[in-house]
C-alpha positions as CSV (number, residue, x, y, z in Angstrom):
1,A,101.5,92.6,85.0
2,I,101.7,96.3,84.8
3,S,104.0,98.5,82.6
4,Q,107.2,100.0,84.1
5,E,105.7,103.4,83.4
6,T,102.6,102.6,85.6
7,A,104.8,101.1,88.3
8,D,107.0,104.2,88.4
9,R,103.9,106.5,88.6
10,V,102.4,104.5,91.5
11,L,105.7,104.6,93.4
12,E,105.8,108.4,92.9
13,V,102.3,108.8,94.2
14,L,103.1,106.6,97.3
15,K,106.2,108.7,97.9
16,G,104.0,111.8,97.8
17,V,101.7,110.3,100.5
18,V,104.6,110.2,102.9
19,R,106.2,113.4,101.8
20,N,103.1,115.6,101.7
21,G,100.0,113.6,102.5
22,T,98.3,111.5,105.1
23,G,101.5,109.4,105.7
24,T,103.9,112.1,106.8
25,A,104.2,110.5,110.3
26,A,106.0,107.5,108.6
27,A,108.7,109.7,107.2
28,V,112.3,108.8,108.2
29,D,115.1,111.4,107.8
30,G,117.7,110.4,105.3
31,V,115.7,108.0,103.2
32,T,112.6,108.1,101.0
33,I,109.6,106.2,102.3
34,A,106.6,105.4,100.1
35,G,103.3,104.3,101.5
36,K,99.6,104.4,101.9
37,T,97.5,105.1,104.9
38,G,93.9,104.0,105.7
39,T,91.2,104.0,108.3
40,A,88.6,101.2,108.6
41,E,85.5,102.7,110.2
42,R,83.6,100.2,112.3
43,S,80.6,100.6,114.5
44,Y,82.7,100.2,117.6
45,G,85.9,102.0,116.7
46,N,88.3,102.6,113.9
47,D,91.3,100.6,112.7
48,S,94.4,102.5,111.4
49,W,96.6,100.9,108.8
50,F,99.8,101.7,106.9
51,V,101.6,99.8,104.1
52,G,104.9,101.0,102.7
53,I,108.3,100.6,101.3
54,G,111.5,101.7,103.1
55,D,114.3,103.2,101.2
56,A,112.0,103.5,98.2
57,D,114.7,105.2,96.0
58,A,117.0,102.2,96.3
59,E,117.5,100.0,93.2
60,N,116.1,97.1,95.2
61,P,114.3,98.2,98.3
62,S,114.6,95.5,101.0
63,V,112.0,96.7,103.5
64,V,108.3,96.5,103.2
65,I,105.8,97.1,106.0
66,A,102.2,96.5,106.8
67,I,100.7,97.6,110.1
68,V,97.1,97.4,111.3
69,I,96.1,98.7,114.7
70,E,92.6,98.0,115.9
71,D,90.6,100.7,117.8
72,A,93.3,103.3,116.9
73,D,93.4,107.0,116.4
74,E,93.7,108.2,112.8
75,G,97.3,108.0,111.6
76,E,98.5,105.9,114.5
77,A,99.7,103.1,112.2
78,A,101.9,105.5,110.2
79,Q,103.5,106.7,113.5
80,K,104.3,103.1,114.5
81,A,105.5,102.3,111.0
82,Q,108.1,105.1,111.3
83,N,109.6,103.4,114.4
84,V,109.8,100.0,112.7
85,L,111.2,101.5,109.4
86,R,113.8,103.5,111.2
87,T,115.0,100.6,113.3
88,T,115.1,98.2,110.4
89,L,116.9,100.6,108.0
90,E,119.5,101.3,110.7
91,L,120.1,97.6,111.2
92,Q,120.5,97.2,107.4
93,G,123.0,100.1,107.3
94,A,120.7,102.3,105.1
95,L,120.8,105.1,107.7
């Protein structure tokens, strides 16, 4: 287990990734998204991935996402994540 202080710090860092970093394509207007992007470099192409939390400022966020796209452009998974997050949060009434 980790301390609450450590968990809070990690969440703030992940929010920053979407607010100002490599995950800005996953941002959804009206809610805070927290996440991490990545690229797996392979000899025959790259994979793009994004993991995140929707409505990250909620007391109990109810949306988590993990997307991996093979042979993708850098950042493509974050772009796709935004669509899924927006739709899911709309269905839940968070938007």
